[in-house]
C-alpha positions in Angstrom: -42.0 -200.8 59.2 -43.1 -203.0 56.2 -43.4 -207.4 57.7 -39.6 -208.9 57.0 -41.3 -211.3 55.2 -43.0 -209.1 52.8 -39.7 -207.6 52.1 -38.0 -210.2 51.2 -41.5 -210.8 48.7 -41.3 -207.3 47.4 -39.3 -206.0 43.9 -39.0 -202.6 42.0 -41.3 -203.1 39.2 -39.8 -200.8 36.8 -36.3 -202.8 36.5 -36.3 -206.0 34.1 -34.3 -207.8 36.4 -36.7 -207.5 39.5 -34.4 -206.8 42.1 -35.2 -206.6 45.9 -36.1 -203.6 48.2 -34.5 -201.7 50.9 -36.5 -199.9 53.4 -35.1 -196.1 55.1 -37.6 -194.4 56.9 -40.9 -194.8 54.9 -39.6 -195.4 51.8 -38.9 -198.9 50.0 -35.9 -198.1 47.7 -34.7 -200.5 45.1 -31.4 -201.8 45.5 -30.5 -201.4 41.4 -32.1 -198.7 40.3 -32.0 -196.5 43.4 -35.7 -195.7 42.8 -38.5 -194.8 46.1 -41.8 -195.4 46.6 -43.7 -194.1 49.4 -45.4 -196.1 52.3 -48.5 -195.0 53.3 -50.6 -196.1 55.9 -48.2 -198.9 56.2 -48.5 -200.3 52.4 -46.2 -199.9 49.7 -47.3 -197.7 47.1 -45.3 -199.9 44.6 -46.3 -198.6 41.2 -44.1 -197.8 38.4 -45.6 -194.0 38.1 -45.7 -193.8 42.2 -42.5 -194.1 41.8 -39.6 -190.9 42.9 -35.8 -190.4 42.0 -33.3 -191.3 45.0 -32.4 -187.4 44.6 -36.4 -186.8 45.5 -36.3 -189.0 48.6 -33.1 -187.5 50.2 -34.8 -184.3 49.9 -38.2 -185.8 51.7 -36.1 -187.8 53.9 -33.3 -184.8 54.3 -37.1 -182.2 55.3 -38.1 -184.9 58.0 
């Protein structure tokens, strides 16, 4: 689980409006473009090249 104060500071690095993200299981999801960023060992991987589509997020969550 990501600390709430940290979560408030994080924003999608791809969207120009820098929208906030929300946590869903082991992902942070952009509230605007719906891309997902994995959380690995408690660390969000929020580089643009690490972003996955909404479909990929749902597929991975569904497998767990």
